[in-house]
C-alpha positions in Angstrom: 36.2 42.5 -45.0 33.9 42.0 -48.0 34.2 38.2 -47.8 33.0 38.1 -44.2 29.6 39.7 -45.0 28.0 36.6 -46.5 28.9 34.6 -43.4 27.2 37.2 -41.2 24.1 37.1 -43.3 24.1 33.3 -43.2 24.3 33.3 -39.4 21.4 35.8 -39.1 19.2 33.6 -41.3 19.7 30.6 -38.9 17.9 32.3 -36.0 14.4 32.6 -37.5 14.6 29.0 -38.7 15.4 27.8 -35.2 12.5 29.8 -33.9 10.2 28.3 -36.5 11.3 24.8 -35.5 10.7 25.5 -31.8 7.3 27.0 -32.6 6.5 23.9 -34.7 7.5 21.6 -31.9 5.4 23.5 -29.4 2.4 23.3 -31.8 2.9 19.5 -32.1 3.0 19.1 -28.3 -0.1 21.3 -27.9 -1.9 19.3 -30.6 -1.0 16.1 -28.9 -2.3 17.3 -25.5 -5.5 18.5 -27.2 -6.0 15.0 -28.7 -5.5 13.1 -25.5 -8.6 11.3 -24.2 -7.5 12.1 -20.6 -8.1 15.6 -19.2 -5.0 17.9 -18.9 -5.3 21.2 -17.1 -2.5 23.8 -16.5 -3.1 25.7 -13.3 -1.4 28.9 -12.3 0.2 29.7 -8.9 -3.2 30.8 -7.6 -4.9 27.5 -8.6 -6.6 29.2 -11.5 -7.2 27.7 -14.9 -4.6 28.7 -17.5 -5.1 26.2 -20.2 -6.9 22.9 -20.8 -7.4 20.3 -23.5 -10.6 19.1 -25.2 -11.1 16.2 -22.7 -10.9 18.6 -19.8 -13.4 21.0 -21.4 -15.9 18.2 -21.8 -15.4 16.7 -18.3 -15.7 20.1 -16.5 -18.0 21.9 -19.0 -15.4 24.7 -19.4 -15.9 27.8 -21.4 -13.2 30.3 -22.7 -14.4 32.8 -20.1 -13.5 30.3 -17.3 -9.8 31.0 -17.7 -8.5 32.2 -14.4 -11.3 30.6 -12.4 -10.2 28.5 -9.4 -10.1 24.7 -10.0 -12.1 24.2 -6.8 -15.1 25.9 -8.5 -15.3 23.0 -10.9 -14.1 20.0 -8.8 -16.0 20.3 -5.5 -15.1 16.9 -4.0 -13.6 17.5 -0.5 -11.1 14.6 -0.9 -9.7 16.3 -4.0 -9.1 19.6 -2.2 -7.4 17.7 0.7 -5.1 15.9 -1.8 -4.4 19.2 -3.6 -3.5 21.1 -0.5 -1.7 18.3 1.5 1.9 18.4 0.2 2.9 15.5 2.5 0.9 13.1 0.4 2.8 10.9 -2.1 2.3 12.0 -5.6 0.5 8.9 -6.7 -2.9 10.6 -7.3 -6.3 10.1 -5.7 -9.3 8.2 -6.8 -12.7 9.9 -6.5 -16.2 9.4 -7.6 -17.4 11.7 -10.4 -19.3 14.6 -8.9 -21.7 14.5 -11.8 -22.1 10.7 -12.3 -21.5 8.5 -9.2 -21.2 5.5 -11.5 -17.9 6.9 -12.9 -14.6 6.9 -11.1 -11.8 9.3 -11.8 -8.1 9.4 -10.8 -6.5 12.9 -10.3 -2.8 13.4 -10.4 -1.1 16.7 -9.7 2.4 17.5 -11.0 4.4 20.7 -10.1 5.4 22.7 -13.2 7.6 25.5 -12.0 5.3 27.9 -10.2 2.4 26.3 -11.9 0.8 22.8 -11.8 -0.4 20.2 -14.3 -3.5 18.3 -13.3 -4.2 15.0 -15.1 -7.6 13.4 -14.8 -8.1 9.8 -15.9 -11.4 7.9 -16.3 -10.7 4.6 -14.3 -14.3 3.4 -14.2 -13.5 0.1 -16.0 -10.5 -0.6 -13.8 -12.5 0.2 -10.7 -15.2 -2.2 -11.7 -12.7 -4.9 -12.5 -11.0 -4.4 -9.1 -14.5 -4.7 -7.4 -15.2 -7.9 -9.3 -11.8 -9.3 -8.1 -12.5 -8.4 -4.5 -16.0 -9.9 -4.7 -14.7 -13.1 -6.3 -12.0 -13.6 -3.7 -14.3 -12.9 -0.8 -17.1 -15.2 -2.2 -14.7 -18.1 -3.1 -12.9 -17.9 0.2 -16.2 -18.0 2.0 -17.5 -21.0 0.0 -14.3 -22.9 0.7 -14.7 -22.7 4.5 -17.5 -25.4 4.7 -15.8 -28.2 2.7 -12.5 -27.5 4.4 -14.2 -27.8 7.9 -15.7 -31.1 6.8 -12.4 -32.5 5.5 -10.6 -31.4 8.6 -13.1 -33.2 10.9 -12.9 -36.5 9.0 -9.1 -36.4 8.7 -8.8 -35.9 12.5 -11.1 -38.8 13.1 -9.3 -41.1 10.8 -5.9 -40.1 12.1 -7.0 -40.9 15.7 -7.7 -44.5 14.8 -5.3 -46.7 16.8 -5.3 -49.6 14.3 -4.4 -47.4 11.2 -1.4 -48.9 9.2 1.7 -46.7 9.6 2.0 -46.0 5.8 -1.6 -44.7 5.8 -1.1 -42.7 9.0 1.7 -40.7 7.3 -0.6 -39.9 4.4 -3.4 -38.7 6.7 -1.0 -36.6 8.7 0.2 -34.8 5.5 -3.4 -34.3 4.4 -4.2 -32.8 7.8 -1.3 -30.4 7.6 -2.2 -29.2 4.1 -5.8 -28.8 5.0 -4.8 -26.7 7.9 -2.6 -24.6 5.6 -5.5 -24.1 3.2 -7.6 -23.0 6.2 -5.0 -20.4 7.1 -4.9 -19.1 3.5 -8.7 -18.9 3.3 -8.9 -17.0 6.7 -6.2 -14.6 5.5 -8.0 -14.0 2.2 -11.2 -13.3 4.1 -9.5 -10.9 6.4 -7.8 -9.1 3.5 -11.1 -8.9 1.6 -12.8 -7.5 4.7 -10.2 -4.8 5.1 -10.4 -3.8 1.4 -14.2 -3.8 1.1 -15.0 -1.9 4.3 -15.2 1.8 3.5 -15.2 2.8 7.2 -13.6 1.2 10.2 -14.4 1.5 13.9 -11.5 3.5 15.4 -11.0 3.8 19.1 -8.2 4.8 21.5 -5.7 2.0 21.9 -3.5 1.4 24.9 -0.3 0.4 22.9 1.5 -0.7 26.1 -1.2 -3.3 26.7 -1.5 -4.3 23.0 2.3 -4.8 22.6 2.5 -6.7 25.9 -0.1 -9.1 24.5 1.7 -9.4 21.2 4.9 -10.1 23.1 3.2 -12.8 25.2 1.8 -14.5 22.1 5.2 -14.3 20.5 6.8 -16.0 23.4 4.3 -18.9 23.2 4.9 -19.2 19.4 8.7 -19.0 20.0 8.9 -22.3 22.0 10.2 -24.3 19.0 12.6 -21.5 17.9 14.3 -20.7 21.2 14.9 -17.0 20.3 15.6 -14.3 22.8 12.8 -11.7 22.4 13.0 -8.3 23.9 10.2 -5.7 24.3 11.3 -2.1 24.6 8.5 0.5 25.3 10.0 4.0 25.5 6.7 5.9 25.5 3.2 5.3 26.9 1.6 7.2 24.0 -1.2 5.2 22.4 -2.9 5.3 19.0 -6.3 6.1 17.6 -7.2 3.3 15.3 -8.6 -0.2 14.8 -7.2 -2.4 17.6 -8.3 -5.7 15.9 -6.6 -4.9 12.6 -3.5 -3.3 14.2 -3.1 -6.4 16.4 -3.2 -8.6 13.3 -0.7 -6.5 11.4 1.8 -6.0 14.1 1.6 -9.6 15.2 2.3 -10.6 11.6 5.6 -8.6 11.6 6.7 -10.2 14.9 5.8 -13.8 13.8 7.6 -13.3 10.5 10.7 -12.3 12.4 10.5 -15.5 14.5 9.9 -17.7 11.5 12.7 -16.4 9.4 15.4 -16.1 12.0 17.6 -19.2 12.6 17.1 -20.9 15.9 18.6 -19.1 18.9 18.5 -15.6 17.3 17.7 -12.2 18.9 14.5 -10.2 18.2 13.6 -6.8 19.5 10.1 -5.3 19.5 10.1 -1.5 20.2 7.7 1.4 20.6 9.2 4.9 20.6 8.2 8.5 20.1 9.6 10.3 17.1 9.3 13.9 15.8 6.7 12.7 13.3 4.6 10.5 15.6 5.3 7.1 17.1 7.4 4.3 15.7 6.8 0.5 16.0 9.7 -1.7 14.9 10.7 -5.3 14.9 14.5 -6.0 14.5 16.1 -9.4 14.1 19.5 -10.9 13.3 18.1 -13.4 10.9 18.7 -14.3 7.3 18.1 -10.9 5.8 16.6 -10.0 2.5 18.2 -9.2 -0.9 17.5 -5.7 -2.1 15.7 -6.8 -5.3 13.0 -8.5 -3.2 12.2 -5.7 -0.7 9.9 -3.6 -3.0 7.7 -6.7 -3.7 7.4 -8.1 -0.3 3.9 -6.7 0.3 2.5 -8.3 -2.9 0.1 -11.1 -2.4 1.7 -14.6 -2.5 5.1 -13.1 -3.4 7.8 -15.4 -2.0 11.5 -15.0 -1.7 12.1 -18.7 -1.2 9.0 -20.9 -2.0 10.4 -23.9 -0.2 11.3 -22.0 2.9 7.8 -20.3 3.0 6.0 -23.7 2.8 8.2 -25.1 5.5 7.3 -22.3 7.9 3.6 -22.6 7.1 3.2 -19.1 5.6 0.3 -18.1 3.5 2.0 -15.4 1.4 -0.6 -12.9 2.5 0.7 -11.6 5.8 2.6 -8.5 4.5 -0.3 -7.7 2.1 -2.6 -7.5 5.2 0.0 -5.4 7.0 0.2 -3.0 4.1 -3.6 -2.5 3.9 -4.0 -2.1 7.7 -1.2 0.6 7.8 -2.8 2.4 4.8 -6.0 2.8 7.0 -3.8 4.6 9.6 -1.9 6.7 7.0 1.3 4.8 7.9 3.6 2.8 5.7 6.0 -0.1 6.2 9.7 0.6 6.0 12.0 -2.4 5.4 15.8 -2.2 6.1 17.7 -5.4 5.6 21.1 -6.8 4.9 21.6 -10.4 3.7 23.2 -12.5 6.4 22.9 -9.8 9.0 19.2 -9.3 9.7 16.2 -7.1 9.1 14.2 -4.2 10.6 10.5 -3.8 9.8 9.3 -0.4 11.1 6.2 1.7 11.0 5.8 5.4 11.9 2.2 6.3 12.8 1.7 10.1 12.1 0.8 12.5 14.9 -2.8 12.6 13.8 -3.2 9.0 15.0 -1.1 9.3 18.2 -2.9 9.5 21.6 -0.6 11.3 23.9 -0.2 9.7 27.4 0.2 13.2 28.9 -3.2 14.2 27.7 -4.7 11.2 29.5 
């Protein structure tokens, strides 16, 4: 009995040491958060301020007596409140202009933390300026390339039409004409992409989707002459959309033309428009080559190609799906890609109810 007493005392002495270690770790974490250059704010379940670091104190001019105050008393930008309250938005943050200095840009990210929330605010002014420089550069260079390409195209067409041109020269001029046309397509897509990115507001109108999809189907049939696919159009609802008809026509046509180009001759392609519980769904389904899983996440990147040789052979610019992504973002929709190699692919888009124009209401 007497020998067991020291063991008991030893066990009791471990508890305070463990508590001290935990307290030391918490202090280190707290010190690290305080030292961060980015603002960190802990919000309670009522959206009130619980704790903040030095960067947040400087950014929002917080005082100790502000504890418990609503975050909306300090960040008054309407877009922030919408992001904060809309739980359907993806948790990838929101970019806003500083409410105190319009030349500064901030990114806010909200992360659930039990019943509380952690708000991170990053200064992304430099990144925003670099992105603007990139957009301006692409737009300006693309615009400047149009004139020389137009001149080259004109002269190449004139030379190619000469009846006495030697055959070995003719082949060279035909190749130059093809590549100049390809450059023109790339420049036009770059200009369209730049226009979509730069425009802060877009003219939205009510769109008759039955009419729009019928036009896309007719254009697809004309493009399909060399491929001999069987193309079906299934319209299960007469509901339309509220959006930019020009941009939507470009985006949805891109998806249909891609299905035609990357499906072996004699394949089947189905274009559909249906009502869902969340809105309306546009889809293009084919029984083509399919896409390996490792490529799907990167398909909307500019100039990303699964097979460079195949893309050049089909005359693609590598910008089509990037354009699709940006147009859909304007309409709060996203591209869903389901594909199995050797079986086919389905590219689908669900437009939320906020953008659906009910046929019944009309």
